[in-house]
C-alpha angles and dihedrals in degrees: 000000000000123000092218113126120189116238134036121345117258116268093229091055093053092050092050092050092051093050092049092051093048097050100037110108115243118261125243128259118268120222116244126189113240114232113255098023093098090064091055094055095245118148112200091193095063096076133257117005123219126197129212137174119272128209112249115241130196113278094030093287125133127229114249115245121220112257113267095006120114120180130182117255120232126195126204134178119267092239110039093184093063124072108215091197096051110133093005117135113199090205095051091090090062094055123082113259121254090236107038120195111279123232110232092205092053091046091051091048092049092047091050091048092050092048093048092047091051091049091048092051091048092050093047091049092051091048092049092049091050091050092048091049090050092050091049090050092049092048091050090049092051091049090052092050091048092051092047092050092046090054094048103037121079104217093189091056092049091049091052091050091050091051091049091049093050092048092049092051093047092047091050091047092051091047093050093050091065129199117310117194095211095050092044090051091049091051091050091050089052090052091050088057088058093060118107091236115025090198097057121099120257137184118233115206112199137153111287091243091056094055092078091050091057096049109131094359102089130081117262091249093060118080117194118216126187115239119178091203091066116086120233113275092024129100143178118215112200126185132165092273108017140049120195121186127187139162147115093280090056090050092053092048091053091048091050091050091052093048091050089057093055109097121233109261117247120239 
């Protein structure tokens, strides 16, 4: 009759099974043949296995070694006459290369800078040449105008007109100032100092209208006499040995003489 009982397993049976599984020693490893070793002639049951190099043979086969004989394997280059390390420096890899890798962005930037610089130089050169040509044209035009004016303008006539204008202005200025008694007296006293002997008597010829202005202002050795030929503001001082003349007309004559000596400026 079967021991199977429907329902849950007894608690005491589960505990016993757990204890048995915990305290049972582990089992050993079982040997298993690796796939593919049988074709190589390797027997895993014969003890430790050693491996050695085999000489390659044409067709992927290996040369059979004599049983029990192991020889060292030597390798040699295919071409014994050629040294594969000739000219090779083991430290060359640590040194920077003579031709480092170029940066395309840096190259593009340098090319753009060179192109822009060349265009700027060309534009500046063209502008400078245009400016120089304009200056040369202006200078030539001014020279032509100067030569044309020099051929058409009478410098002597212009100089004469300038002298006449200056004399007219000075004459008008002297006439507008009028006759001042104090200044006329001071001028006469300066003329008296020019006499050879300041104590000698002298006759003073002045315009009749100026005689009244000099009343009581002259030294006792000077005798004023009215002379209609003398302009107002002018006088002639005559002594036995000296004659002194002064007046606006004389000033204008001296100014005209000086202006006549001034050369006409060149263009």
